C-alpha positions in Angstrom: 44.6 -96.4 -52.5 46.2 -99.5 -53.8 49.3 -100.1 -55.8 48.8 -99.4 -59.3 46.0 -96.8 -58.8 46.3 -93.9 -61.0 45.7 -90.8 -58.9 45.5 -87.0 -59.0 47.8 -85.2 -56.3 49.7 -82.1 -56.0 53.1 -83.4 -57.3 56.0 -81.5 -55.6 58.3 -79.6 -57.9 62.0 -80.7 -57.7 63.0 -77.1 -56.6 61.0 -77.5 -53.5 58.1 -75.2 -54.7 54.7 -76.0 -54.2 54.1 -78.1 -57.6 51.0 -78.7 -59.4 48.1 -81.2 -59.5 49.0 -83.9 -61.8 48.5 -87.6 -62.4 50.6 -90.1 -60.5 50.8 -93.9 -60.0 50.9 -95.4 -56.4 53.9 -97.6 -56.5 54.1 -98.4 -52.7 53.3 -102.0 -51.6 49.7 -102.5 -50.5 51.2 -103.9 -47.2 51.7 -100.1 -46.2 48.2 -98.8 -46.9 47.8 -97.9 -43.3 50.6 -95.2 -43.2 50.0 -91.6 -43.8 52.4 -91.3 -46.8 52.4 -92.8 -50.3 55.2 -93.3 -52.7 54.1 -92.4 -56.3 55.6 -92.2 -59.7 55.1 -89.1 -62.0 52.8 -89.4 -64.9 53.8 -87.2 -67.9 52.6 -86.4 -71.2 56.1 -86.1 -72.6 56.1 -89.1 -75.0 59.7 -88.8 -75.8 60.5 -90.8 -72.6 58.2 -93.8 -73.7 61.1 -95.7 -75.1 63.1 -95.4 -71.9 63.2 -98.9 -70.0 62.5 -97.1 -66.8 59.2 -95.7 -68.3 55.8 -97.3 -68.9 53.8 -96.0 -72.0 50.1 -95.8 -71.6 48.1 -95.9 -74.8 44.6 -94.6 -73.9 43.2 -95.8 -77.1 43.2 -99.5 -75.6 40.8 -100.8 -73.0 43.7 -101.1 -70.6 44.8 -97.5 -71.2 41.3 -96.2 -70.8 41.1 -98.1 -67.4 43.8 -95.8 -66.0 41.4 -92.9 -66.2 44.0 -90.9 -68.3 42.6 -88.7 -71.1 45.7 -88.8 -73.3 48.6 -91.0 -74.1 51.1 -90.7 -71.1 54.2 -92.1 -69.7 54.8 -93.3 -66.0 58.2 -92.3 -65.2 59.9 -94.5 -62.6 62.7 -92.0 -62.7 60.7 -89.4 -60.7 59.4 -91.0 -57.5 58.1 -88.9 -54.6 56.5 -89.4 -51.3 53.2 -87.5 -50.7 50.9 -87.5 -47.9 47.9 -89.9 -48.7 45.4 -87.2 -47.5 46.5 -84.9 -50.3 45.3 -87.3 -53.0 42.5 -85.5 -54.8 41.0 -88.5 -56.5 41.6 -91.9 -57.8 41.3 -91.7 -61.8 41.7 -95.4 -62.5 44.0 -98.3 -62.2 46.6 -100.1 -64.0 45.8 -103.7 -65.3 47.8 -106.6 -63.7 49.9 -106.8 -67.0 50.6 -103.1 -66.8 51.6 -103.5 -63.1 54.0 -106.2 -64.1 55.5 -103.9 -66.7 55.8 -101.2 -64.1 57.7 -103.6 -61.7 60.2 -103.9 -64.5 60.5 -100.3 -65.0 61.1 -99.8 -61.3 63.7 -102.6 -61.3 65.6 -100.6 -64.1 65.3 -97.3 -62.4 66.4 -98.4 -59.0 69.1 -100.7 -60.4 67.5 -103.9 -58.9 68.1 -107.4 -60.3 
């Protein structure tokens, strides 16, 4: 997997329970592809978060949006980052375009308070 890949993975529930299989975006640097874990950001269909500067809206009616492999408009929330084992990724659905990765970087900076 590479940074910006949209994947399907069992996303842990904040309570520590098993969670459910859902889309996520790999946000970890490609320099760490050899490690057994992967840092991902949650993908949600809750569009009320779309205006938050720490969230990236994905419009699936555009060519960029379709390339993500998502089937409905979604939001990548950089406020919900988790580490998963790379071998638990069920499949790669698609990938973010370079422009979307740039926007994702800005969302991560806001979420993490980075300059």
